[in-house]
N, C-alpha and C positions, 0 to 999 in steps of 0.2 A: 481479646485474649482472656481478660478477667472473667467475662461471661462464659467463655468456653471452659475455663478451669472449674468454675462453679458447677457447670452442667456435668463435667466429668465426675466431680465428687458426688453429685446427686445420683449418677448412674452406678458408680462403684460402691456406694454405701449399701444399697439394697442387695446388690449382687454379692458383696462380701458377706453380708448377714445370711443370705440364702445358702451360700457355699459352706460357711462355718456351721450353720445349723444342720446341714445335711451330713457333713463330715464328722461332726462331734461324736455321734454314737459309734461310728466305725472306728474312729481313733481311740476312743475310750475302750472299746472291745479289744482292739489290737494291743494296746498298752497293758490292759489287765491280763491278757493271755500270757504275758511274759513276766508277771509279777509273782513274788512268793506269796504264800497264804497269809503271812503276817502283814505284808504290805497291803493286801486286798482288804483287810479288816482294820487298817489304820484310820483313826479319826483325829483330825480332819484327813480326808483322803490324800494320798501322795499321787500327784499327777504323773510324774515320771518314775519308772522303776529304778530303785537304787542299785539293785543287783539283778539285771535281766537274766531270766532262766527259761529254758525250754522244757522243764520237767513236766509242765502241764500238757504239752503236746506229746511227750513220751508216754505219759499216763493214758492219754486218750487213745493213742495209736496202738499201745501194747497191752493195756490192762482193761479195756472196755470193748464193747461190740460196735463201736463207731465205724471201724473199717467195713464191717459187714453191712451196717445201716447205710453207709455211703454208697456201697454197691447197689443196695436195694433202691435207694432214692434215684440213683443215676439210671438204672434200668427202667424203673417205673415211670419216671418223668420223661425220659426219652421215648419210651414206647407209647405213652399216652399222647405226647405231643405229635409224634409222627402220625398216629392214627387220626387224631383230631384234625390235623392239617389236611390229610388226604381226604377225609370225609367232608370237611368244610369247603375245600376247593370246589368239589363237584356240586355240593348243595348250593353254595353261594353263586356259582356260575349259572346254575339253573334258575335261581331266583333273579339274577341280574339280566339274563338274556332271553328268557322265555316267558310267554304269557300263557297262563292256564287258569282254569276255574278254581277259585278259592285260594289264589296265590297270596293275597293279603292275610287271610286267616292262617295259612300255613307258616308265613313268616312270623306271625305273632306267636303261634304255638311253639315255635322253636325255642322261645324264651321262657316257656312255662316252667321248665326245670329250674331256672334261676330264681323264680318267685317263691318256690317252696322252701320252708325253713329246714335247715339241715337235720334238726331233731326229728322231723316228720318222716324222713326217708331213710334214716340210718337203720332202723329195725327191719323194714322190708328188705333193704339191701343185704343186711346180714343174713336173713332167712334165705333169700334167693341165692346168694353166694354159697351158703352151706348146702342147699339142694343141688347146686351144679358142681359141687366139689371144688369150688374156687376160693374158699375161705383160706386166709393166710397164704395166698399165692401172689406172685407178681401180676399174672394175667387178671386176677380178680380186681386188684387195685387199679390197674391200667384201665379197665372197663369202667370202674366207678368214677375215676377222675374225668372221664369224657363228659359226665354230667356237668362238671364245672366249666370245662374249657370249650366244648364244642359249640354251645349256643352263641356265645359272644364271638367266637372265631368266625362262625358263619356270618353274623351280622357285620363284623368288621370287613370281611372280604367282599360282601355285597357292595359296600361303598366303593372299594378300590376297583372292582370289576366294572361297576356302573360308570366310573369316571373314564374308562378307556373308550375311545370313539368306536362306535359300531361299524363305521365305514371300513376300518382296517380289517376287521374280521370278514365283512362281506366281500372285500376285494380278494382275500385269501380263499374264500369259498368259491368265488367265481373262477379262480385259478386252479381249482380242483382239490383244495385242502379239505379234509374231513373236520368235523366238529372237535374231535379229540386233538387233531393236528393243530387247529386254530388255538385251542386252549393251551397246548404245551409249547407251541412255537411263537405265539404272539401275546396272548393274554398273560400267561404266567411271567415271562420275562419283563413285560411292562409293569407288572404288579409286584415285582421283587421287593421293593421297600415295604410295601404293605404286608407281604407274606412274612418278611423278617420280623416286623412288629408283632404279628400274630404268633409267630413261633416263640418269641421271647415272652410274650404274655402267657401263653399256654405252659411253657416250661417253668417259669417262675411261680405261677399259681400252683402247679402240681408240686414243685420242689418244696414250697413252704407250707403246704397244707398240713393241718394237724388233726382236726376232729375225725375225719374219715379214717385216717391211719390209726388213730388211737383206738377206735371202736372195731375196725375191721381187720387189723393186723395185731395178733396177740402173741406172736413169738418172733424170734430173730430171723426166721425165713423171709418175712415180708415187712418187718418194722422199718420205718424210714428215719432219716436224721432228726426231724423235729421231735419224734418220740424218744430218740436216743438222748437228746438234750435234757429231757425231763427225768431221765433215769439217774442223773447226777444229783437229784434232790431227793432227800429222804424226809421222814416226818420231823426229824430234829436238826438236820443240817443240810446245807447245799455247798457242793464243791464248786465255788465260783470260778476258780482257776481253770478247772476242766471244762466248765460250761463255756467260758470265753474262748478257750482253745478250740473246742468242738465247733463253736459258732464261727470262728475264723475259717476252719476247714469247710464248713457248710457254705460260707459266703464266696469262697474262691471260684467255684464253677460259674456262679452268676456274674461275678466281676469279669471273668475271662470272656464270657459270652457277650456282655455289654461292650467290652473294649474291642472285641473282634467285629461286632456288628453295629457299632455306635452310629456310624454315618447313615447306614441303611435304615436303622431303627428310627432315627430322628426324621429322616426323609419320609418314612412310612407314617409316623405320627402326624407330621405337618400336612401330608397329602390327605390323610383321613380327615383332618380338621377342616381343610379347605374345600375338599371335593365330596367327602362323604355326606 
């Protein structure tokens, strides 16, 4: 029993440290969002607000462009994720199931975009979007974010699709199913945890992206939430209460997505780790 108790303490200690380290930034952000400006600048810092207030949230929601930026981020992230997943599914299925000349090279070329430094592609992208009339538009940023999310989405799904026994698909084809039917009725349902993991990866990557949005969205029609947070800082001052309140609003959709898909997301990650 003594050995068992010591083992439990050895397990709980690192787990507690990991949980505390992960939750501390979020807890500090939540508490700071309901503090007054005076409490935010108190030295030493006050851990708990003495007079909780929602004035920071009121300011963010009524006196700033954050609601508009929230809508922009939601539309752009959702649109980019949907297109990336749709393209990645067909591309990954092709790589996983078919043999063709230059397959290995094509798989490697998919990741070329990930190797380029962001600074090297922003100017060409800015010129191309301007020529196409897509500058400062939702569609322009949706297409740009595919550069970030599509390559890794393809590679992640190749691993999941390759782990599904080919015999299941061959049996369905013998029974008369088409390739598209096999993909939609057999492969995708069996790969659901992996697809959820890719969806969360693509959405969160797009939701939090800053550099592309900063350079390619120059007015409120397309600016996203990360850009909105930076607008609370001026040359001489930063409204930390508004920054924390806006950060909380920005974090809520991601938390809701994780809570709704937590089990499938974990299953997808572990399946990718063991089978991919």
